[in-house]
matplotlib code that plots the C-alpha trace (Angstrom):
import matplotlib.pyplot as plt

x = [0.0, 1.6, -1.1, 0.1, 3.3, 5.3, 8.8, 8.6, 10.3, 9.0, 11.1, 11.2, 9.0, 6.5, 3.1, 0.5, -2.6, -3.9, -6.7, -4.2, -0.8, 0.0, -2.1, -1.7, -3.8, -3.2, 0.3, 2.2, 5.3, 5.7, 7.5, 6.3, 8.4, 9.4, 6.9, 5.0, 1.5, -0.8, -3.6, -4.6, -8.3, -6.8, -3.2, -2.8, -5.1, -4.3, -6.7, -6.5, -2.9, -1.2, 2.3, 2.7, 4.4, 3.6, 6.1, 7.3, 5.1, 3.4, -0.3, -2.1, -4.5, -6.1, -9.8, -11.1, -9.0, -5.6, -5.2, -7.7, -7.2, -9.8, -10.1, -6.2, -4.2, -1.2, -0.3, 1.8, 0.9, 3.5, 5.1, 3.1, 1.7, -1.6, -3.3, -5.8, -7.6, -11.1, -12.8, -11.1, -7.4, -7.1, -10.2, -10.2, -12.9, -12.9, -9.1, -7.5, -4.2, -3.2, -1.0, -1.6, 1.4, 2.6, 1.0, 0.0, -3.7, -4.9, -7.3, -9.2, -12.4, -14.7, -12.7, -9.2, -9.2, -12.5, -13.1, -16.1, -17.5, -15.7, -12.4, -10.8, -7.9, -6.2, -3.9, -4.6, -1.5, 0.2, -1.6, -1.9, -5.3, -6.2, -8.6, -10.8, -14.6, -14.5, -11.1, -11.8, -14.8, -16.3, -19.1, -22.1, -22.8, -20.7, -19.3, -15.7, -14.5, -11.4, -9.3, -7.2, -7.2, -4.4, -2.4, -3.8, -4.0, -7.4, -7.6, -9.7, -12.1, -15.5, -15.9, -13.1, -14.0, -17.4, -18.4, -21.4, -20.8, -18.7, -17.9, -15.2, -12.8, -10.5, -9.7, -7.2, -4.9, -6.2, -6.3, -9.5, -10.0]
y = [0.1, 3.3, 5.5, 9.2, 8.2, 10.4, 9.8, 5.9, 3.6, -0.1, -2.3, -6.1, -7.0, -9.9, -9.6, -12.3, -13.4, -9.9, -7.5, -5.0, -6.1, -2.3, 0.5, 4.0, 6.5, 10.3, 9.5, 11.1, 11.0, 7.2, 4.6, 1.1, -0.7, -4.7, -5.7, -8.9, -8.7, -11.5, -13.4, -10.6, -9.1, -6.0, -5.6, -2.2, 0.4, 4.2, 6.3, 10.1, 9.9, 12.0, 12.0, 8.4, 6.0, 2.4, 0.9, -2.6, -4.5, -7.8, -7.5, -10.8, -13.2, -10.7, -11.2, -8.0, -5.2, -5.7, -1.9, 0.7, 4.6, 6.8, 10.5, 10.6, 13.1, 13.0, 9.4, 7.5, 3.7, 2.0, -1.0, -3.2, -6.6, -6.6, -10.1, -12.7, -10.5, -12.0, -8.3, -5.6, -5.0, -1.5, 0.8, 4.4, 6.4, 10.1, 10.4, 12.8, 13.6, 10.2, 8.4, 4.6, 3.9, 0.8, -1.9, -5.3, -5.8, -9.2, -11.8, -10.0, -11.5, -8.1, -5.0, -4.5, -0.4, 0.9, 4.5, 4.7, 7.9, 11.4, 11.0, 13.8, 14.6, 11.3, 9.7, 6.2, 5.5, 2.3, -0.2, -3.8, -4.7, -8.4, -11.2, -9.3, -9.3, -5.8, -3.7, -0.2, 1.3, 4.3, 3.6, 5.5, 7.3, 10.5, 11.5, 10.8, 13.9, 15.1, 11.8, 10.7, 7.0, 6.7, 4.1, 1.2, -2.1, -3.9, -7.4, -10.5, -8.6, -9.4, -5.8, -3.4, 0.1, 0.6, 4.2, 4.5, 8.0, 10.9, 13.7, 15.6, 12.3, 11.6, 8.2, 8.2, 5.3, 2.6, -0.9, -2.7, -6.1]
z = [0.0, -1.2, 0.0, 0.6, -0.7, -3.3, -5.4, -4.5, -7.0, -7.0, -9.3, -10.2, -7.4, -7.7, -5.9, -6.0, -4.0, -2.6, -2.7, -4.7, -6.3, -5.9, -4.4, -4.9, -3.2, -2.9, -4.5, -7.0, -8.9, -8.1, -10.6, -10.8, -13.2, -14.2, -11.6, -11.9, -10.4, -10.9, -9.1, -7.0, -7.4, -8.9, -10.5, -9.9, -8.5, -8.9, -7.1, -6.7, -7.7, -10.1, -12.3, -11.6, -14.3, -14.7, -17.2, -18.3, -15.9, -16.3, -14.8, -15.3, -14.1, -11.5, -10.7, -11.7, -13.5, -14.3, -14.0, -12.4, -12.9, -11.1, -10.2, -11.4, -13.5, -15.6, -15.3, -18.0, -18.3, -21.3, -22.2, -19.8, -20.7, -19.1, -19.8, -18.9, -16.2, -15.4, -15.8, -17.9, -18.7, -18.1, -16.8, -16.2, -14.2, -14.0, -15.1, -17.4, -19.2, -18.9, -21.6, -22.5, -24.8, -26.2, -24.0, -24.7, -23.9, -24.7, -23.6, -20.8, -20.3, -21.1, -22.2, -23.1, -22.5, -20.6, -20.3, -17.7, -16.4, -17.6, -18.7, -20.6, -22.5, -22.6, -25.4, -26.4, -28.9, -30.1, -28.2, -29.3, -28.0, -29.2, -28.0, -25.5, -25.6, -26.7, -27.5, -26.5, -24.9, -23.9, -21.6, -19.9, -17.5, -18.1, -21.1, -22.0, -24.2, -26.1, -26.2, -28.7, -29.8, -32.6, -34.0, -31.8, -33.2, -32.5, -33.8, -33.0, -30.4, -30.5, -30.9, -31.9, -30.4, -29.0, -28.4, -26.1, -24.8, -25.0, -27.5, -29.5, -29.4, -32.0, -33.4, -36.4, -38.0, -35.8, -37.2, -36.4, -37.7]

ax = plt.figure().add_subplot(projection="3d")
ax.plot(x, y, z, "-o")
ax.set_aspect("equal")
plt.show()
């Protein structure tokens, strides 16, 4: 539990069998890299936490979400392997100015990347989102506006991109098959 912690680096750690692999609440400028977060309820939870970096982690076989970002600002999620989670791979609630780049998000039971309730000004770029029920989904309630989805590879999902809420989002150069 890294609640209220700032400037902490967690690297090359294995966490399995807990409620949260890593939990950040009210925390900023932390770096989580090269960790193995498996068989937890939620792999990584970033709640009310800003400017954190999650990079190069394996986040798999968690009971609900691989990564949950809620009420957070300016985080970077890059080069992670987010696979085989029983719910969503990555879910975002009321978070803004976050970058999701270069992640492998596959074989999650429901949604690869879910935007739920008012996410704004996020960039979802160069991700490989495959073999989920839904690749990327913007879900009601609350509009998710002004987000950019670009150069993502969405293949072998039951549904590639589902837009059921939001305005002024940009989708460009995505491959959906």
